[in-house]
N, C-alpha and C positions, 0 to 999 in steps of 0.2 A: 317083395319089392325093395329095391335099394336105391338110394340117391347118392349121386356123386357130389362131393364137396371140393371146391377148387380154392385152396388157401393161397394167400398172397405171398410173394417173395420178392426180394429186392433185385434179383438178377433176371427176372422175367421167366424163370423156369420153375414150374410147380408140378407137383405130383397129385394124382387123383387119390382120394380116400373114399371109403365106402361107409355111409352112415345108414344103418338099418332102421332108425327110428321113424315111425309113421308120423309122429308129431312134427318132425322136421319138414315133411312134405307140405303140411297144411300151413306152416308158418309163412311161406312165400305166396300163399293164395291159390295153390293148385296142387292136385295129386300128380304123381309122376309114374308113368308106366314105362320104365326103361328096360331094355333088353341087354343082357350081358352074355354073349356067346363065348364058347371056349376059345382059348388062345390059339393063334395060328403060328406055326413054326415053319421057317424056310431059311435055307442057307443062301439062296439066290437073291432074294429081294429083302428090302428093309421093311418088314411087316410091323405094324404098330399093334401091340396086344391090347385089346379093350378090357384091361384089368387094372387093379390098383398100382401095378408096376409102371403103367403108362406114364411117359414124361409129360406130354402136353395135355391140354384140355381135350378129352376124347371127342372126336367128331361124331356127329349123328347122321343118320340116313334121312336126308331131307325128302326123298321120295315117299317115305312112310311116316312122316312126322306131322302131327296134327294137334290142335287144341279142340277138345270136345267139351262144350259148355253144358251146364246142368239145369238151366231154367226150363220149366215146363212149357212156357209160352213160346220159347224158341231155343231149342237145344242145338244151337248152330255149331257146325264143325268148320274149323278154319285151318287151312294149310299153313305150315310154318315155312317162311322164306329166308329167314336169317336169325342168328342168335348173337346177342351182344352181352358180354359180361364186363362189369365195371368193378375194379378192385380198389379198395381203399388201403394203401400200403401203411397208413398210420394206425388204423384200427384193426387191420387184418380181416375186415369184413368184405363181402362181395355180393353183388346183386346181378341177376341174370334176367335179360329181357328177350322175349321171343316176338319177332315181327311176323304178323299174319299177312296173307295174300290180299291184294287189293281187289275190291269189288265195287259195284255201283249202288247208289241210293235206290232203294226198291220199296215197292208197296208189298211188303212181305205177307204171303198167304192171301193176297187179294184175288178177286174173281177175274179181273182183267187189268190192263194197263199196269203191268208189274214194275216198270221203270217210271220214276217221276219225270215229268217234263223238264223241270228245272233241276237237272241231274248233277251229281257231284261224285267224285272218286271218294272211296271210303277205305281206309287202311288202319287196322288196329295193331298195337303193340302191347303185349301182356307182360306183367312182372311185378313182384313185390306187392301182390294183392290189389293191383291197379290195372286200368286199361287206358292207354293213351291212344286217342283216335285223331287221325288226320282226315279232314274233309276239304276237298279241293273243288271249288266251284269253277265255273268258266272264267270268273274274275275274282279279284281279292275282295272279301267282304268282312269288314269289321274284325271281330275276334273269333270267327267261326272255324279257322283253320286247324287249331289244336285245342283239344279238351282232354281232361283227365277225370276219371270217375273210379270209384271203388268197384272191384270185380262184381260184387253181389248186386250193384245197381245197374249193371249192364245185362249180363246173361246168366246170373246165378253164381253163388260162391263155389269155390273149389272145383273148377273144371279139371278134367283129366288131360294130362299132357302125355302124348305118345311121341317119344323121341328115341327110337331104337338105335343101338350102336351097330354099325355094319359088322358082318362076320369077318371081312378082310379089309384092312386099311393099309395102304402102302404110301409112305412118304415119297413124293416125287421131288427129289432133291437134285436133279440134273436136267438139262435140256432134253436129253435122250429119253428119260423116263416120262417127262411131261409130254413130249411129242408122241411117244408110243401109246400112252394112256389116252390122249386126245383122239388119236386115230382109231383106237380100239373101241371107243364109244362108251367107256365105263364112266359112271358118275365121278365128278371131281369136286372136292370141297376145299375152300381156302380159309386160312386164318391170318388175320392181320392184327398184330399187337403193337401198341404204342402207349406212351406215358407222358405225364406232365410232372416234372420234378418240383415245380413251385406249389402245386396243389396236392401232390402225393397221390394222384389218381392214375390208374393204369387200366387199359381196356383191351379186350380181344373181340374183334368182329369176325364171326364165322358165317359163311354163306356158300351155297352151291354155286359152282362156276357155270354160269349160263352161256357165256361166250368165251372161247379160247382161240386166240389167233396164233398161228404157227408159221414162221418164215424158215423154210429149209435152207436157203442160201445164207441167211444171216445167223442161223442157229439161235433164233430168238423166239420167245413166246410172249404173249400179252393177254392178261386177264382183263375182262370188261364185264362187270356184272352189277346187278342191283334190282330194285332198291335194297339198301341195307339200313340198319338202325345205327346212325353215326352219333357218338356221344361227344358233347363239348366238355373237355377235361380242363378248360382254362379257368374254371371256377367251380366252387362247390354249391350245388343246388339243394335247397331245403327239401324239395321233392325230386329225387334223382331222375325219375323217369322223364321229367320235363327237360332234361339235358339232351334228349334224343331228337335228331332230325333225320329226314330221309335223304339218302345220298346214293350215288353210283360210285364204284371203285374201279380203278385201273392200275395195273402194275406189270412190269416186265423184268423186275429184279427183286432180290430178297430184301433190300434195305430201304426202299421208299415206295410210297403209294400216292397216287393222285385221286382226289375226290372232287365230285361236282355235287353240290348240296342244293336241295330245293329251297328256294327263298323268294320273297316278293321281287318281281322283275318288271320294270317298266316296259310298256309297248310304245315304241317311238314311231312317229310319222315325220321324218326329217328331224328337225330340232324340237318338235312338239310331242309331249307325252300325252297319249290318248287313252291310256289305261294301265292297269297293273294286274299281273297274273302271278300265280305260283308256278315256278319253272326251275329246272335244274340249271342254275346259272352261276352259283357261287363256287369258285374253284379254289382248291386248297391242296398243297403238297406237304406231306409229313414224312419224317424219318421213322420207319417202322421195321418190324420183323415179319416178313411174309413167309407162310408155309403153305404148301400145296399137297393135297392127299388124294390118292385114287382109291375108290371104294370097289376093289375087285382085282383079280389077277389079270395081267396084261399078257 
């Protein structure tokens, strides 16, 4: 097994290195089962080789990516929906967080009535030996929305991370390539990189593109996908995983992205506030570097 290390750089370009040490796997709270296929060569398309020569952070195959936990009472497997890496340009360190798929609060292994009556959405994010859980009830309730626990306190220490690298990755760096890949129905993955000069923090959000809009007359595309783990880079958190929020991302150009972040949102009846819920309502525009990749030949 080999683990990829993504060192920081000032210009936003970084190369993958391969670290064979098993101790490095356990340091971040999980084992890694990565797949490194042979390089693909082509004179026609711009193939990204999933090797140490690769320029960007190597994309993963989200259709085959899972967290498999180790607790005997519940060895739960969770699908990975996005990956966020936060780079500290001052120290050179980085931390990677994997967002699991959403599910509902359940009476696990019960005889009947497997969903609780007072039900809530449940979404975990794993990384740095911790689990951040979002619990969204029908209304806002105290401090129940976000909680952080050590990995071993949730579903056992050192879960296995399956995040295989696709055999073929093509950078879709033109409208025509994006259009053709979308029409061909191959998986598409996006990376959005941004930074904060004041804090010295930089991040890459990677996610499978769930919705791709194509306008043939305008020769335009638009990505709309989520949720993703959105990091607040405006300050340094003592517990970095707490900087993450849930968001949807949209973009149609390489240099900016719009986010809508889940936040407490008042329910209004005219001028009267009748309740508060968690809803994707906080909008934000950032200058970023967007990249789009197709996982297969078109």
